[in-house]
C-alpha positions in Angstrom: -11.7 0.3 11.9 -13.2 -1.9 9.3 -13.8 -1.7 5.6 -15.5 -3.4 2.9 -13.5 -2.6 -0.2 -14.8 -4.1 -3.5 -11.1 -3.7 -4.4 -7.6 -2.3 -3.5 -5.9 -0.6 -6.1 -2.2 -0.5 -5.7 0.5 1.6 -7.5 3.9 0.1 -8.4 7.0 2.0 -8.8 5.7 5.4 -7.4 8.7 6.7 -5.5 11.7 7.4 -7.7 14.0 5.8 -5.0 12.1 2.5 -5.0 12.3 2.5 -8.9 15.9 2.8 -8.5 16.5 0.2 -6.0 14.5 -2.2 -8.3 16.6 -1.4 -11.3 13.5 -0.1 -13.2 12.7 2.7 -15.1 10.6 5.7 -14.1 7.0 4.9 -15.3 5.5 7.5 -17.8 1.9 6.6 -16.2 0.9 5.0 -13.0 1.6 1.1 -12.8 -1.5 -0.4 -11.5 -2.2 -3.8 -9.7 -5.0 -5.2 -7.8 -5.2 -6.9 -4.5 -8.3 -8.9 -3.5 -10.3 -7.7 -0.5 -9.4 -11.2 1.2 -6.2 -9.8 1.8 -7.1 -6.8 4.0 -6.2 -7.3 7.8 -6.0 -4.6 10.5 -3.7 -3.2 13.3 -2.5 -5.9 15.4 -3.6 -8.7 13.2 -0.9 -11.3 12.2 0.5 -11.6 8.7 0.8 -15.2 7.5 3.7 -16.4 6.0 2.7 -18.7 3.2 4.5 -22.0 2.5 4.7 -21.2 -1.1 7.3 -18.3 -0.5 10.8 -18.1 0.9 11.2 -14.4 0.4 8.2 -12.4 2.2 8.8 -8.5 2.1 7.2 -5.7 3.5 6.3 -2.3 1.8 5.0 0.8 3.8 2.6 2.9 1.8 -0.1 5.7 2.5 -3.4 4.2 1.7 -6.2 6.4 0.4 -10.1 5.3 1.3 -12.6 6.3 -1.4 -15.8 8.0 -0.1 -18.5 7.3 -2.8 -18.9 5.6 -6.1 -16.8 7.7 -8.9 -15.9 7.5 -12.5 -13.8 9.7 -14.7 -13.1 12.3 -11.7 -11.0 15.1 -12.6 -7.7 15.7 -10.8 -9.0 19.0 -9.3 -12.2 17.5 -8.0 -10.4 14.4 -6.4 -10.3 15.5 -3.0 -13.8 15.8 -2.5 -14.3 12.1 -3.0 -11.7 10.9 -0.6 -13.0 9.4 2.9 -9.7 9.5 4.5 -6.2 8.1 4.7 -4.7 5.2 6.6 -1.3 3.3 7.0 -0.6 0.2 4.7 1.7 -2.7 4.1 1.8 -3.7 0.6 3.2 -7.4 1.7 4.8 -9.2 -1.4 6.1 -12.4 -2.0 9.2 -11.3 -3.7 10.4 -14.6 -5.1 6.9 -15.2 -6.7 6.8 -12.1 -8.2 10.2 -12.7 -10.2 9.0 -16.1 -10.9 5.8 -15.4 -12.3 6.7 -12.3 -14.2 3.4 -10.5 -12.9 2.3 -9.7 -9.5 -1.2 -11.1 -8.8 -0.1 -14.2 -6.9 2.7 -12.3 -5.2 0.6 -9.7 -3.9 -2.7 -11.5 -3.1 -2.3 -13.9 -0.3 -4.9 -13.7 2.5 -3.4 -11.2 5.2 -1.2 -9.5 2.6 -3.0 -6.2 2.9 -2.5 -4.9 6.4 -4.6 -1.4 6.9 -4.9 1.0 9.8 -5.0 2.1 12.7 -7.7 4.5 11.6 -9.0 6.3 8.7 -7.9 10.0 9.1 -9.9 12.7 7.1 -8.9 16.1 6.2 -5.1 15.9 6.2 -2.9 16.8 3.2 -1.1 13.9 1.6 1.5 16.1 -0.1 4.1 16.0 2.5 3.6 13.3 5.1 6.7 11.3 6.7 6.4 7.5 6.0 8.4 5.3 7.9 8.9 1.6 8.6 10.4 -0.2 11.5 11.1 -3.9 11.7 11.5 -5.1 15.2 12.3 -1.5 16.1 15.0 -0.8 13.4 14.1 1.9 10.8 14.0 0.4 7.4 12.2 2.6 5.6 11.9 6.6 5.8 10.8 8.8 3.2 8.0 11.4 2.7 5.0 11.6 0.0 6.6 14.7 -1.4 8.8 12.1 -3.1 5.8 10.5 -4.9 6.0 10.5 -8.8 2.1 10.7 -9.2 0.2 12.5 -6.5 -2.9 11.2 -4.7 -5.3 13.6 -6.6 -3.7 12.7 -9.9 -4.0 8.9 -8.9 -7.6 8.9 -8.2 -8.5 10.8 -11.5 -6.1 8.5 -13.4 -7.5 5.1 -11.8 -11.2 6.3 -12.0 -10.5 6.7 -16.0 -10.0 3.0 -16.0 -12.4 1.7 -13.6 -15.2 2.7 -11.3 -14.3 3.3 -7.8 -16.7 2.3 -5.0 -17.2 3.6 -1.7 -14.6 2.1 0.9 -12.3 1.0 -2.1 -8.7 1.5 -1.1 -5.9 2.9 -3.2 -2.3 1.9 -2.1 0.2 4.8 -3.4 3.5 3.0 -3.5 6.5 2.5 -1.5 9.7 4.2 -0.9 13.2 2.6 -1.0 14.0 0.5 1.8 11.9 -2.7 1.1 13.2 -5.9 2.5 12.6 -9.5 3.9 10.5 -10.4 7.2 10.4 -13.8 8.8 8.1 -15.6 11.1 8.0 -13.9 14.6 9.0 -10.3 13.3 7.1 -7.1 14.2 6.5 -4.8 11.2 5.5 -0.9 12.3 4.2 1.5 9.7 4.2 5.2 10.9 2.8 7.9 8.8 2.8 11.4 9.9 -0.9 12.8 11.1 -2.2 9.1 11.2 -0.3 7.1 13.5 1.2 3.5 13.5 0.0 0.1 11.9 1.7 -2.7 13.7 1.3 -6.4 12.8 3.3 -9.6 13.6 4.4 -12.4 11.2 3.3 -15.9 11.9 3.7 -19.2 10.1 0.9 -21.2 8.5 -1.1 -21.7 5.2 
């Protein structure tokens, strides 16, 4: 699996339980931020723990891969523009997120967007089990039925803001249970119908 996205569009606070654990209000519209293409790695690649952070967190997410160039797509038409779905880990330097007061640096280091293991077409994103295991221990467990904003709505909303290109990726948000990783840890994101994305954390940078 290899992709060449022009951008990764991520959605913050899109599970009610995660908004609660972050002590933040349920958003009235999707909260968007960007991750650069240089953050992308794949299954079995290593996540680099940057020296700038002391609090590196995992975030299991369902990722949507866009099929073609789209702008101002209606919600009812969105499914026709999906290439497929994959697993994602929205790696975050939580201390830098708090320090900066915005999310660009905290979300954008190289290796901070693991994707994989494959792009799976033709599945419904409405009720998929999402789990994350840290060194074999279950840390996150939810379902996409708990999304505040569903996949088709997100595609419509995001495409009303910016043109989406073929192979662009949308990260749909993470459920409750986020937490820290350390050097040497193995992180496994499992999504029903897709498979498992496995990455280890190493020092560097």
